[in-house]
N, C-alpha and C positions, 0 to 999 in steps of 0.2 A: 604183842606183834610185831616181827621185823619188816624189815623195808622190802622185802620179795613178796611176804605174802600181800602187803597193801599194795602193789603192783599187780599180782596177780587179780587181786579182789576189784582193782582199776579198769582192767582189760574186761572181764566180764560183765561190768558194769557197761561199758564201751559197746561192746554186742548187743545187749537187750536192748541199749538207747537206738543203736541202729536199725533193728528192727521194728521198733514201735516209730521210728521218723518215719519207714517205710509205709507202714499202714496208714499215718498219719496224711502223708502223701497224697494216698489215692481217696482218703475220705476228703481232704482238703478240695483237690480235683473236682468231686463229686459235689462239692457244696460250694463251689465258684460257679458250676453251669447253673446248679440250681437256681444261684441267686442272680446270673445273668439272665435266666429266663424268666424270673420273677420282676427284674428289671424292665426288661421288655412288655412285659405285659402291663407292668404300672402305667408304662409311656403311653402302650394302646389306650390303657382305661382313662388317663387323664387325658388325651386328645379325643377319645367320644366325649368325657366330662365337659371338657371345654366347648366342643361344636354344640350338644347339647342345651349348655347354659347361652350359648349364643341364640339358638332357636328360642329358646325361653325368652330371650329378651328381645327380640324381634317381635313374638308373638306381643308381650305387654306393650309393648312402644306401641303397636296397631292399636290394643283394646285402649290405650290412655289417649290416642290422636280420637278414636271414635267418642270417648268422655268427653274429652276436652271439646270436641264439636258439638255434641247434646248440650253440655253446659254453657257454651255460647250462645246455642239459641235460646235456651232458657233463659239466661242473662238478658237477651234482645228483648224477649215477650215482656220480662219484669220491668226493664227500662220503660219499655212503651205503656205498660200499666201505671206506674210511678207518673210518668208523663201526664196520661189522661186525670189522675188523679191532681195532680197539683193546677194543671187549667182549669178542673172544677174547684180547687179552692181556690184560686184567684177570681175567677168568676164570683164565686160567693163573697170573696171580700170586696170585691169593687158594688157588688149591690149593698154589700152593709154599708160601707164606707159611704155610697150617695146616699142612703138615708140618715145614716148621722150629718153627713154634710145640711142636709135639707131640717134637720132640728135643730142644730147650731147657726141657722139663719133666721128660722122663727123665734131661737131665743134672744142672739142680739138684736133683732128689732124690737123685740118688746121690752129688752133692757133699754135700748137707745130713748125710745119713747118716755119711758119712766125719769130716766137720767133728766131729758130734756124738761119735764114737769115738776122735778126737783128743783133744776136752776132757775127757773120761772120764779118759783115759790121765794126761793133764798132773795132773788133779785127785791121782790116787793117787801120781805122781812126789810132789808136793808133802804129801801126807802124809807118805811116806817122809823126804822131809829134813825136817820137823818133829820127827819120831822120832829120829834121828840126832843132830839138835843136842841134846836133851834129853840124851842119854844121853852125849855129848860133854862136857857141863857138870855133870853128876854125877860123873863120873869120873876128870877132869884134875884136879890140884893146881893150889892157888893160884899159883905160881910161871909154871905154866903157862900159866895162864889169860889174863895181863895180855900173854903174848908170843902166843897164840894169838887174842887176840879182833880184832885188826886185821884177821887173814885171814879170821875168821868174818864179821865185818862186811863184807868186802869181796864173800865169797860170797853174804850175807844180801842186799847191794844187787844183785848181779849176777841173784840168783834173782828178786828184785823188780821187777827191772827186766824180765827176761822175763815174768814173770808179767803186768805190765802190758800188754807189746806183745802178749801172747797174750788178754788180757781184750779191748783193742781190736779184734782181728783176729775175735774171737769176736760183737764187739758189731755190727762191719760184715756179718759174714756171717749173724749174726740179721736185721739191716735188709733185707740182699739177700734173704735167705727170706721174709721178710715181702713185699717188694714181688714177689717171684717169685709166692707166693701169692695176692696180688692180683691181678696179669696171668692167672693161671690159673683165677680165679673169672670174673675178667671173660668169658676166652675161653671158658669152660664156660655163660656164659650167654648168648652169642652163637651158640654151637652148640643149645642146648636152643632158642633163637627160630627159629633155623634149623630145626630140627628140627617145632618147631610148624606155621609155614608149610606146609613140604613135607607135612604131615600135612592141613591145611587144604587146599592146591592138591590133593592127593589125592583128597581126598571132592568137593572141587568137582567134579574130573574125571570121579568116579563119576558122580555126579548129574547132569551133563551126558551121560554115555553114556548112562543112563538113560532121560532124556529124548528123547535122539535115537533110540533105540531105540522110545520109545511114540511118537514122530512118524511115525517110518517105518511102524511097524504101521497108526497111523491112516490115512496116506496109502494104503496099500497098502487097506485096508479101503474108504475114498472111493471110489478107482479101481475096486474090484471090483464095489461096491453102491453106484450112481447112487443121489443123494438127491433124493427128490419135495418138492417146497415144498408142495403141497397137502397129502401125507400124514404130519403129523408128530405125529400122537396128541396126547391128553391131557398128555405129559410134560412137565416142569420143565425137564429137559436141553434138550432140543431147541430151548427158549426162550432157556437161558441161553445156548447155543452161538452162536446167529444174532446175539444182542446182541452175545457175545463177540467174533465175526466181524466186524460191522458197526464196534466198536470198535478193532479191530486194523486194519481199512481205513481209519478216519477217522485214524487214528495216523501209517500210513505217508504217506496223503496230506498231513497236516501237516506229516512230517518233510521230505519233497520240499520244498513249498512253502517251511519254513524254510530248507531248505539253499541252494535258490533266490536267497530274498531275501538271504540272507548273501554270496552271490558277486556279486550284483547292487550292494550297498553296498560290497562292496569294490573291484567297477572302478570305482566312483563317487570313492571315495577315492582311488583311484590316477590318475584321470582329473581330479581334483582338483587332485593333487601336480604331476602333469604340466602342468597349467595355470597353475598357481601359477608353476613353471621358466620356463614361457614367457613368462610375464609379466614377471617377473625380466628375462628375455633381451630380451624387445621395450623394456624401460625402458631398459636398457643401450645396446641400439642406437639408441634415440631420443638419450639423451645424446650418442653419440657421434656422430650425426648433426647435431646441433645444434654440437657443435665442430667438426665437419666444414665446414659451413655458414658459421661465421663465419670459420674460417679461408680458406676458398676466398674468399669476398669481401672480405676483409684485401688477399689477394694479388692479387684483380684490380684492386681500388682502386690498390694500388701501383702496379702493371703501367701503368694509363690514366695515373696521377701522372706517372711516369716518361718515359712517351711524352710527355706535354705539355710536361715541361722539355725534352725534348733537342728538340722542335720550336721551342720559343722561342728555343733556342740559337742552332739552325741558321738561324734567321729574322735575329737581331741579325747572326751571322756574314757571311748573305747581303746583307743589307743594308750591313754595311761591306766587302764586296768590290764591290758595285753602286758606293758612294760612292769608293774607289780607280779602280776603271774609269774612274769620271765623270772624275775626278781626270787619269787618266792621257791621257784624250782632249785634253785641253788641251797634253799638252806633245808636238809634233813628234817624228816616229819618223824615224831616220837610218838609212842603209843598214848602219852596222855592225851596229845591234842585231837587224834583221831575222832573222837567222839563231836570235839565242837567243831573239826573241818567238816562232817556231815550234819551239822546244824548250820554251818555258813551256806552249804551249798544247796539247803531247802531253801533258804532266806532268798539264795540267791535266783533260784526257778521261780520263787513266787514272783519276786521284783521282777525278772525277764518276763513271766506273765502281764503282770500290770503295766509294764512298759509297752509291751504288744498293744494292748487295750488302748493305750494314750494314744498311740502311733496311728492305729487303726480311728480314732477320733479324730485325729488331725489331717489325716487323708481324706475321710469322708465330708471334714468342713473343707478343705480346698475342692472337691469336687462337685461340694454343693453350691460353691459359690460360682464356680465355672458353670453347672448347667444353668444356674440362675443369669448368668451373663448371657449365654447362648440364647435362652430363651427369650430373654428381654431384646436380644437383637433380632432373634425369629419373630417374635411381634411386631416389633417396629416395621419389621421387613412386609410383612402381610398385610399391617393396616394400610402402611403406603399403596404397596399392589392391590388392596381391594378398592382404596379409593381413585388411585388413576383406572382402573377397570370400571367402575363407576362413572367417573368423567367421560370415558372413550363410549361408553354406553349412551349417556344424556347425546353427547355429541351425534353419533350415529343416528338417534332417533330424531332428532331437530334436523339433519339434513335429510333423513328419509321423509319425514313430515313437510319440511319444504318444497322437495321435488315429488310430485304426486302423479306417481308411476304405478302400473299394476304388480308391477315385478318388486315395487317396493313396499307397495300392500301387502305383498306376500311374506315378505322378509319380517315385517314389522310383526304379522300374524306370529311366525315361528320364534319371534324372539319373546312375542309375550306368552306363548306354549312352552318355550324352554324356561322363562322365569317363573311360570305358573306350577313345575313340575318341582317336587321336593324329591330329591334324589335320595337315595339311601346311602349316609356318609360310611359306613362301614364296610361298602363295597366299593369307593373309591380309593380306600388305602391302598398304598404299595406295599405289599408284602414280599413279594420277588426278591426286591433288593437285598442283599447280603448284609448284614449287621457287622460292623468293623471291630476288630480283634481289639480286646483290651489285654494289656502287658499285665502278666504276673508280676505283683511286686515283691512277693513272698520268696520268688525262687534266687533273686538277687540276695544274698545273705552277706554277712563279712566275710564268711569263710570262703566262697568263692570269690572274693575280689583281693585277699591276701596273696596265693602264691606267684601270682606273676609279679613280674618287675617293673616298676614305674614311679616315675616321681611325681610328688604331689603337685606340683606346679602344674605339669601337664594333664592330672586329671581335673583341677580346676578349670583350667584353659579349655578342655572339652567339654565340659557344663556351662562354657562362660555363652554361649548360644541362648542360652534359656533367661535372656536379655530383655529388658522393655523394648529397647531399639529395635532387636530382630524380633521380638512379638510382634510391634507394630506393624514394621514389614510384611510381615508375613499374612496377616490380616489385611491388609492394604492390598498384596497380591492376589489373594484369595478370594476377595471382594467379586470381581470381576469376572473368576472362573465359575462354569456350572457347578452341579450338585456331584457328578461322577470325579470332573476332576478335583474340589475339595477332598475328596473322600480317599481319593490317589495320592494327594497332597500329604493327607493325615499320616496316612501308610509310612511314605517314604522318609518323613520327619522323624518317625518313631524308630524306623530301623537305623537313620543315620546318627541317633543320640546313643541307642545302647550299644555303642562302641565297645571291646572288651577293656574297660578302666580298672587297672588293681592299684594297690598300695601296697610299697616294701619298707615295712617298717625298721629291718636292719638298716636302710641307709637314711631314713627318716627318724632320729631320735626324739627331735621335738619338731611340736606341728606351727606352720608358720606360712600364711600366702605373700608369695613374690608377685612384684609387679609383671603387667604383661610384658612378656619375653616374645622375640621372635618368632620362636617355635609355637607359641600360643596363637598368634597372630596367623599362621600360616594354616594352622589347625581350622580357625576359623574361616580364612577365604576358601579353604578345600570343600566345608561344609555349605557355603555360599553358592559354590562354584557348580556342588551337586544339585541343591534344591532348584538352582536356575535352568540347570539342564533337562531336569526333571519337568518344569514347567511348559519348557518349549516344546515337549514332546508330546503332553499334556494337551497343550492348546490347540496343535496340529490338529488332533482327533477332531474336536469338535470348535464350532466358532463361536465367539462371546458372543452370549446375548443381551443387550443391553435394554431398557425400559425408555420409552422417550414420553416425556411429559409436558404439557404446556409450558408458557412462559411464566404462569404464577407458581407452580409447583418446580419440586427439586428432585432428583433422582434419586430413589431410597437405596439404601446398600442390600445387595442381595445377602441373605444369612444363610447359615446349617439347619438342616432339619432336625427336628426332636430326635429322631432315630441315630444320629451321631452324638448328642449328649451324653451318652454312657462313654464314649471313647475320650480320655484327657488330652488336649493340646500337646500339651508334654508328658513324658511318662515321671513319676515319681518313685523313686527307687526304694525301696523296702530295706533296711539295713536293720539284719536282727543283732538284737542284744546277747546271744549266744557267746559265750567264751569258750574255748578250747579247755576241756578238764586233763589236769597234768596227770601225764602217764605214771 
């Protein structure tokens, strides 16, 4: 094959590839529309699922509260039964102890009598032994005295030891007797006191029975003879009875009022304790939310930074590939290398398809991270909003209950009816709002970016507005705006970022990043001025809506709706890895 034949073959391949690319574009557009509709459907299904889960959680909480109340009632009953059993056991123990004490008293008395008898017997034996010793000392001779003195001394010592032991035993018995006598006296005092208490209670019962009988007699007399208020007579007893009845009525009314006030105070104290616990829980949630927001912001910024570094590395690789292709154009192609060139092209196509898959995976990872970030912000916002609305409802109810008017009663009824209703959540969703447009990243290929002339430093400065600082400032500006204004802001930011930025390879033989030049600073200033002008035009249309909380709470940050989560904050440009085929 000659060089002319190779050129003709390449031209035919380019024509067939162009037709295939047109058909692929139509199919890609249809697939993207289908994917967008599927994403919207999934978002609505997620909203429905989350709302249904919330309803199920509320029903479970109500059931748990009912079960806890029933369990508490059962625990109170069990506690009462246990207390009754303990009282019965204590009474039985006291009765058994009384019987044991009486038995011990009788035993101690019998032991004391026996020990006194033994002491008297021992004293008699001592007297007899002393008499025997005196008789022996008189009758025996002097010779025998020396021999028997040792035996007598031993007997005397043994007798003295026995006497000392018996004296110690007697002393111990006397001490024990004294201790037992003290216990007996204490028990007798306790018995006397209990007898006195029983007598007093019996007297009280008798007096109460007498009063009860008198009250019955008075009631029967009042029922039989109706009292005339006009015919009281000149007796002082009637006036005294009237005054007494009035005083009793006043006392009963005052007692009822006192008990009611006491119940109200107890309820208020319980409410204060519960509110303190809720406040502590809210503060903990707020701290957890702040930590989550910081972590989510850090993760999102890391994702964007990693994506930017990947794109820069890919640009460098593509430029190197283009240089190599230009160098290969200068080398003539022989017939021997045509087969190898076709194999290389097939491998390149496979590599390009794999690179596309990798880029799609990375883009999806960035989008998922941004979706998580927005979902977390929105959940925290609606949580704070729900808490503020609950606090406002409680304050309104308290105000209406404090001011008793017929109008306030009607308002309370309306509030109860509105709270008792369970509206269908599908009907409350706003479907009329347009879904924000998503940038087609596949349209921005390297072939479209190459033909126009532009320095590499200027392209980098155009995309320098995707920085953490500008990102944070845009978020802070959009926080105070309503939903429609935030949608407009997102659309305008997409338009400003998608400026026609291209790269001239002839002017840039080697890639390097220059420091910020005055041209790049001017471009950033122009972008900031455009965004500020758009903000001023949008804020004049609608006033800023601010939630007012109490002193204990903090104003939450408004967040973007779940419908806007499909639109990325900053567009991610898809750089195709297809290189131009040599003609």
